[in-house]
C-alpha positions as a Markdown table, in Angstrom:
| # | Residue | x | y | z |
|---|---|---|---|---|
| 1 | Met | -90.7 | 35.5 | 6.7 |
| 2 | Ala | -88.5 | 35.1 | 9.8 |
| 3 | Ala | -85.8 | 33.5 | 7.6 |
| 4 | Ile | -85.9 | 36.5 | 5.2 |
| 5 | Ala | -85.6 | 39.0 | 8.1 |
| 6 | Ala | -82.7 | 37.0 | 9.5 |
| 7 | Gly | -81.0 | 37.0 | 6.1 |
| 8 | Val | -81.4 | 40.7 | 5.7 |
| 9 | Ala | -80.1 | 41.3 | 9.3 |
| 10 | Gly | -77.1 | 39.0 | 8.5 |
| 11 | Ala | -76.4 | 40.7 | 5.2 |
| 12 | Leu | -76.4 | 44.1 | 6.9 |
| 13 | His | -74.4 | 42.9 | 9.9 |
| 14 | Leu | -77.1 | 43.7 | 12.5 |
| 15 | Thr | -77.8 | 42.2 | 15.8 |
| 16 | Pro | -81.3 | 40.8 | 16.3 |
| 17 | Ala | -82.2 | 43.8 | 18.4 |
| 18 | Gln | -81.0 | 46.2 | 15.8 |
| 19 | Ala | -82.8 | 44.3 | 13.0 |
| 20 | Gly | -86.1 | 44.6 | 14.9 |
| 21 | Ala | -86.2 | 48.4 | 14.6 |
| 22 | Leu | -84.9 | 48.7 | 11.1 |
| 23 | Pro | -87.5 | 49.5 | 8.3 |
| 24 | Val | -85.7 | 47.5 | 5.7 |
| 25 | Asp | -87.4 | 44.9 | 3.5 |
| 26 | Leu | -86.2 | 42.6 | 0.7 |
| 27 | Ala | -88.0 | 43.5 | -2.5 |
| 28 | Ala | -88.5 | 41.7 | -5.7 |
| 29 | Gly | -89.6 | 43.6 | -8.8 |
| 30 | Phe | -92.1 | 42.0 | -11.1 |
| 31 | Ala | -93.6 | 42.3 | -14.6 |
| 32 | Ala | -90.4 | 43.6 | -16.3 |
| 33 | Val | -91.4 | 45.2 | -19.5 |
| 34 | Asp | -88.5 | 46.1 | -21.8 |
| 35 | Glu | -86.0 | 47.5 | -19.2 |
| 36 | Glu | -88.6 | 48.4 | -16.5 |
| 37 | Val | -89.4 | 46.6 | -13.3 |
| 38 | Ala | -92.5 | 47.2 | -11.2 |
| 39 | Phe | -92.8 | 47.5 | -7.4 |
| 40 | Pro | -95.9 | 48.1 | -5.4 |
| 41 | Ile | -95.9 | 51.6 | -4.0 |
| 42 | Pro | -94.6 | 51.3 | -0.5 |
| 43 | Thr | -97.3 | 52.0 | 2.1 |
| 44 | Gln | -95.0 | 53.7 | 4.6 |
| 45 | Asp | -91.6 | 55.3 | 4.8 |
| 46 | Gly | -88.8 | 52.7 | 4.6 |
| 47 | Val | -86.1 | 51.1 | 2.5 |
| 48 | Ser | -86.5 | 48.0 | 0.3 |
| 49 | Ile | -83.5 | 46.2 | -1.3 |
| 50 | Asp | -83.9 | 44.3 | -4.6 |
| 51 | Lys | -80.6 | 42.4 | -4.8 |
| 52 | Ala | -81.6 | 40.8 | -8.2 |
| 53 | His | -81.7 | 44.2 | -9.8 |
| 54 | Ala | -79.1 | 45.9 | -7.6 |
| 55 | Leu | -81.3 | 48.7 | -6.5 |
| 56 | Ile | -82.7 | 50.3 | -3.4 |
| 57 | Leu | -86.3 | 51.5 | -3.3 |
| 58 | Val | -87.0 | 54.2 | -0.8 |
| 59 | Arg | -90.2 | 55.9 | 0.4 |
| 60 | His | -89.5 | 59.0 | 2.4 |
| 61 | Glu | -91.7 | 62.0 | 3.2 |
| 62 | Gln | -94.3 | 61.3 | 0.5 |
| 63 | Ser | -91.7 | 60.6 | -2.2 |
| 64 | Val | -90.4 | 57.3 | -3.8 |
| 65 | Tyr | -86.9 | 57.0 | -5.2 |
| 66 | Ala | -85.0 | 54.1 | -6.8 |
| 67 | Phe | -81.2 | 54.1 | -6.4 |
| 68 | Gly | -78.3 | 52.0 | -7.5 |
| 69 | Leu | -77.3 | 49.7 | -4.7 |
| 70 | Ser | -73.7 | 50.8 | -4.7 |
| 71 | Cys | -71.8 | 53.8 | -3.3 |
| 72 | Pro | -70.8 | 56.1 | -6.1 |
| 73 | His | -67.2 | 56.2 | -4.7 |
| 74 | Gln | -66.0 | 52.6 | -5.2 |
| 75 | Lys | -69.3 | 50.7 | -5.8 |
| 76 | Thr | -69.5 | 49.1 | -2.3 |
| 77 | Pro | -73.2 | 48.2 | -1.4 |
| 78 | Leu | -74.7 | 50.9 | 0.8 |
| 79 | Arg | -76.4 | 50.2 | 4.1 |
| 80 | Trp | -79.3 | 52.0 | 5.7 |
| 81 | Gln | -78.6 | 53.4 | 9.2 |
| 82 | Asp | -82.0 | 53.5 | 10.8 |
| 83 | Ala | -81.0 | 55.3 | 14.0 |
| 84 | Glu | -79.4 | 58.1 | 11.9 |
| 85 | Gly | -82.0 | 58.0 | 9.1 |
| 86 | Arg | -79.4 | 57.8 | 6.4 |
| 87 | Phe | -77.4 | 55.6 | 4.1 |
| 88 | Gln | -73.7 | 54.9 | 4.8 |
| 89 | Cys | -71.0 | 53.2 | 2.8 |
| 90 | Pro | -69.3 | 50.6 | 5.1 |
| 91 | Lys | -66.0 | 50.9 | 3.3 |
| 92 | His | -65.1 | 54.6 | 3.5 |
| 93 | Lys | -68.1 | 55.9 | 5.6 |
| 94 | Ser | -69.6 | 58.2 | 3.0 |
| 95 | Arg | -73.1 | 59.2 | 4.2 |
| 96 | Phe | -76.2 | 60.1 | 2.2 |
| 97 | Arg | -79.7 | 61.4 | 3.0 |
| 98 | Pro | -82.8 | 59.2 | 2.2 |
| 99 | Asp | -83.3 | 61.2 | -1.0 |
| 100 | Gly | -79.8 | 60.2 | -2.1 |
| 101 | Ala | -78.1 | 63.5 | -1.5 |
| 102 | Phe | -74.4 | 63.3 | -0.4 |
| 103 | Ile | -73.7 | 64.4 | 3.2 |
| 104 | Asp | -70.0 | 63.7 | 3.7 |
| 105 | Gly | -67.2 | 61.2 | 3.2 |
| 106 | Arg | -65.0 | 60.1 | 0.4 |
| 107 | Ala | -67.8 | 60.0 | -2.2 |
| 108 | Thr | -67.9 | 63.3 | -4.1 |
| 109 | Arg | -71.5 | 63.1 | -5.4 |
| 110 | Asn | -75.0 | 62.0 | -4.7 |
| 111 | Met | -76.3 | 58.4 | -5.0 |
| 112 | Asp | -77.3 | 57.4 | -8.5 |
| 113 | Arg | -81.0 | 57.5 | -9.2 |
| 114 | Tyr | -83.0 | 55.4 | -11.6 |
| 115 | Arg | -85.8 | 56.9 | -13.7 |
| 116 | Ile | -89.0 | 56.1 | -12.0 |
| 117 | Arg | -92.7 | 56.7 | -12.7 |
| 118 | Arg | -96.1 | 55.9 | -11.2 |
| 119 | Asp | -98.4 | 53.4 | -12.9 |
| 120 | Ser | -101.6 | 52.9 | -10.9 |
| 121 | Gly | -100.6 | 51.2 | -7.6 |
| 122 | Asn | -97.0 | 50.5 | -8.7 |
| 123 | Val | -93.8 | 52.4 | -9.4 |
| 124 | Met | -92.0 | 51.5 | -12.5 |
| 125 | Val | -88.2 | 51.6 | -12.4 |
| 126 | Asp | -86.3 | 52.0 | -15.7 |
| 127 | Leu | -83.2 | 49.9 | -15.3 |
| 128 | Ala | -81.7 | 51.4 | -18.5 |
| 129 | Ala | -81.8 | 54.9 | -17.1 |
| 130 | Leu | -79.5 | 55.4 | -14.1 |
| 131 | Tyr | -78.6 | 59.1 | -13.6 |
| 132 | Arg | -75.6 | 60.6 | -12.0 |
| 133 | Glu | -76.5 | 64.0 | -10.5 |
| 134 | Asp | -73.1 | 65.5 | -11.5 |
| 135 | Glu | -73.6 | 64.5 | -15.2 |
| 136 | Asn | -77.4 | 65.0 | -15.7 |
| 137 | Arg | -78.8 | 67.1 | -12.8 |
| 138 | Asp | -82.2 | 67.7 | -14.4 |
| 139 | Asp | -83.0 | 64.0 | -15.0 |
| 140 | Trp | -81.6 | 63.1 | -11.5 |
| 141 | Leu | -83.9 | 65.7 | -9.9 |
| 142 | Ala | -86.9 | 64.4 | -11.9 |
| 143 | Ala | -86.2 | 60.8 | -10.9 |
| 144 | Val | -88.8 | 60.7 | -8.1 |
| 145 | Val | -92.5 | 59.9 | -7.7 |
| 146 | His | -94.4 | 62.3 | -5.4 |
| 147 | Leu | -97.3 | 60.7 | -3.6 |
């Protein structure tokens, strides 16, 4: 487990002290059915990164979201900034709230959300349905599981 934490810290360019306070985990989806991948419902607020599926799973204020890993501006992998409670693109400094809403920076839209649904103790993420808020606002808004 320590090796995983060190790997996440290194990938996010964090010092060991910063990594200790960051609620970021590596995640691995399981039981893919068609284009869906399952994740256990997170037990607390935080961010999980599934590199294999290029997605970010977030639990925030009794809601769970699944986002594309990349910034909508130029597809740079986003980073979670724990001290600020937001995502940030390391390339052009675009910032996003935990629900994926755009705050400021070069990006001109919200983070892309995957369709997500609850199935017992899991959330199912539909990898074939990635929504851009500026193209499909209703589906983007509905891409959330409320706990």
